[in-house]
C-alpha positions in Angstrom: 121.6 92.2 64.4 119.3 95.3 64.5 116.4 93.2 63.1 117.1 90.5 65.7 116.8 93.1 68.5 113.6 94.5 67.0 112.1 91.0 66.7 112.8 90.3 70.4 111.6 93.7 71.5 108.4 93.2 69.5 107.1 90.7 72.1 107.2 93.5 74.7 106.2 96.4 72.4 102.6 96.8 73.5 103.6 96.7 77.2 106.2 99.4 76.5 103.4 101.5 74.8 101.0 101.1 77.8 100.5 104.9 77.8 99.1 104.8 74.3 95.3 105.1 73.9 94.6 103.6 70.4 90.9 104.7 70.7 91.9 108.3 71.2 94.4 108.2 68.3 91.9 106.5 66.0 89.3 109.1 66.8 91.7 111.9 66.1 92.9 110.5 62.8 89.4 109.9 61.7 88.5 113.5 62.5 91.5 114.7 60.5 90.7 112.5 57.6 87.1 113.8 57.5 88.2 117.4 57.8 90.9 117.3 55.1 90.3 114.4 52.7 88.3 115.4 49.5 88.7 112.2 47.5 85.6 110.4 46.4 86.4 107.1 48.1 88.3 104.2 46.6 86.6 101.5 48.6 83.3 99.8 48.1 81.8 101.6 51.0 84.1 104.6 51.5 87.7 105.4 52.2 90.6 103.0 51.9 93.2 103.7 54.6 96.9 102.6 54.6 98.9 102.6 57.8 102.6 102.9 56.9 104.7 101.4 59.7 101.6 99.9 61.5 103.7 98.0 64.1 101.5 95.7 66.2 98.4 97.2 64.6 96.8 98.7 67.7 95.6 101.9 66.0 95.1 100.3 62.6 92.7 97.7 64.0 90.5 100.3 65.7 90.3 102.4 62.5 89.1 99.3 60.7 86.7 98.0 63.2 85.2 101.2 64.6 85.4 103.7 61.8 84.6 101.7 58.7 87.8 102.1 56.7 88.9 99.4 54.4 92.4 99.2 56.0 95.8 98.0 55.0 98.7 97.8 57.4 102.3 97.9 56.1 105.4 97.0 58.3 108.7 95.4 57.6 108.7 93.4 60.9 107.0 90.0 60.5 107.0 89.7 64.3 105.0 92.9 64.6 102.6 91.7 61.9 102.1 88.4 63.7 100.8 90.4 66.7 98.7 92.6 64.4 97.1 89.6 62.8 96.0 88.4 66.3 94.2 91.7 66.7 92.2 91.8 63.5 91.4 89.7 60.5 89.6 92.6 58.9 92.9 94.3 57.9 95.2 93.4 55.0 98.6 93.1 56.6 101.6 93.5 54.3 105.2 92.7 55.2 106.9 95.5 53.2 109.3 98.4 53.7 107.3 101.6 53.8 109.8 103.4 51.6 109.4 100.8 48.9 106.0 99.2 49.1 103.4 98.1 46.5 99.6 98.2 46.7 96.9 96.7 44.4 95.3 100.1 43.7 94.8 103.6 45.0 93.8 104.6 48.6 92.3 107.7 50.1 94.1 108.1 53.5 97.7 107.2 54.4 98.9 107.5 58.0 102.1 107.0 59.8 102.0 107.2 63.6 104.2 107.1 66.7 107.2 108.9 65.2 107.7 106.3 62.5 109.1 109.0 60.1 111.8 109.8 62.7 113.1 106.3 62.3 113.8 107.0 58.6 117.3 108.4 58.7 117.6 109.7 55.1 115.5 112.5 53.9 115.5 110.9 50.4 113.7 107.9 51.9 111.0 110.1 53.3 110.8 111.6 49.8 110.2 108.0 48.4 107.0 107.9 50.5 105.8 111.2 49.2 106.7 110.1 45.6 104.7 106.8 46.0 101.5 108.8 46.4 101.7 109.6 42.6 100.8 106.0 42.0 98.8 105.0 45.1 96.9 108.0 46.5 93.6 109.1 45.0 93.3 112.8 44.0 92.2 114.7 47.1 93.6 112.0 49.4 95.6 112.8 52.5 98.8 111.8 54.3 98.6 112.2 58.1 101.6 111.6 60.2 103.2 112.7 63.4 106.9 113.5 64.1 108.8 114.2 67.3 109.5 117.9 68.1 112.8 119.5 68.8 111.9 119.5 72.5 111.3 115.8 72.4 114.7 115.0 71.0 116.8 117.7 72.7 115.2 117.7 76.2 113.0 114.7 76.8 115.4 112.2 75.3 118.5 114.3 75.2 121.5 112.7 76.9 119.5 111.0 79.5 119.2 107.4 81.0 115.9 105.5 81.3 114.6 102.2 82.5 111.3 100.3 82.5 111.0 97.4 84.9 108.2 94.8 84.6 107.7 91.3 86.1 109.2 89.4 83.1 111.5 91.9 81.5 113.5 95.0 82.2 114.6 97.6 79.5 117.5 100.0 80.2 118.8 102.6 77.8 121.3 105.4 77.5 120.3 108.1 75.1 122.6 110.5 73.3 121.6 113.3 71.0 123.7 114.9 68.4 122.2 118.4 68.0 124.2 119.3 64.9 123.1 116.2 63.0 119.7 115.8 64.7 120.5 112.2 65.5 119.1 110.5 68.7 120.7 107.2 69.6 119.1 104.9 72.2 121.6 102.2 73.3 119.3 99.6 74.8 119.7 96.5 77.0 116.8 94.2 77.4 116.7 91.5 80.1 113.8 89.0 79.5 112.6 85.7 80.8 112.5 83.1 78.0 110.5 80.5 80.0 108.7 82.6 82.7 111.3 81.5 85.3 114.0 83.2 87.2 116.6 82.9 84.4 116.9 85.9 82.2 118.5 86.4 78.8 120.1 89.6 77.6 120.1 91.3 74.3 121.6 94.6 73.3 120.7 96.9 70.4 120.3 100.5 69.2 117.4 102.5 68.1 118.3 105.6 66.0 115.9 108.4 65.2 116.4 111.7 63.4 114.8 115.1 64.1 113.3 116.8 61.0 112.3 120.4 60.9 108.9 121.3 59.4 110.5 122.9 56.4 111.9 119.5 55.3 108.4 118.0 55.1 107.0 121.0 53.3 109.8 120.8 50.7 109.2 117.1 50.1 105.4 117.6 49.9 105.7 120.4 47.3 108.2 118.4 45.3 105.8 115.5 44.9 102.5 117.3 44.4 101.3 117.3 48.0 99.9 120.5 49.7 100.6 121.0 53.4 97.0 121.5 54.7 97.8 121.9 58.4 100.2 121.3 61.3 98.6 120.5 64.7 99.8 120.0 68.2 99.7 116.5 69.8 96.2 115.1 69.4 95.0 118.7 69.0 93.3 120.9 66.4 95.3 123.9 67.6 98.8 125.0 66.4 101.7 123.2 68.1 103.1 124.7 71.3 106.6 124.7 72.8 105.5 122.0 75.2 104.4 119.4 72.6 106.4 116.2 72.3 105.1 115.5 68.8 103.1 117.4 66.1 100.8 116.2 63.4 101.1 117.0 59.7 98.4 116.7 57.1 99.2 116.8 53.4 96.7 116.5 50.6 97.3 115.4 47.1 96.7 118.3 44.7 
């Protein structure tokens, strides 16, 4: 049922992410890659980039089209990938679980954006991603990802109620946060028009995320031969601040 909810929500994903600027994110990721990646380039003309949990491909497509990466997008939602394919035919889109994926060869840059790692609820599964780089990341390659901060989960989401209302759908959700377990549960109700008329269908579902402290990522990186190069504030080259909703991590393969 969770996948059914995600598949329906996928149709409205880009609208719900209307505050996202894919150009700004792609520019920032490209700058981080150029700053920290020391691999020689696995592609015919430079770096190969893999987006783990690419969703509808908004950021992935910009990186492929504007920055010259040979790009692969990986996501377990076929509905999301259908939207991604409409954006760009220059990206290889793979319908796989990011904790258990297969590639045809090595890549230089791996990214995971928009709190994707927070949707992975078991630390061992995040460990599987780090472990995969032994096979799929070129020496000197980097893993760039963002994760929600404690402030984001405890205060911004917390135990609050939200709604987003548009012409053809409305999304309501009650959030609850278990501080001891670091688990944030969003109990959501989506009302949507199936035919553009005045009759609305309803679907309910939950989205669960987990807060991870920096030390967990550092531990997993060290365990699997990855060096923590830097931690940055949101779309920044400065250290994170108490006001940041997310922070960016850069690991490099030793």
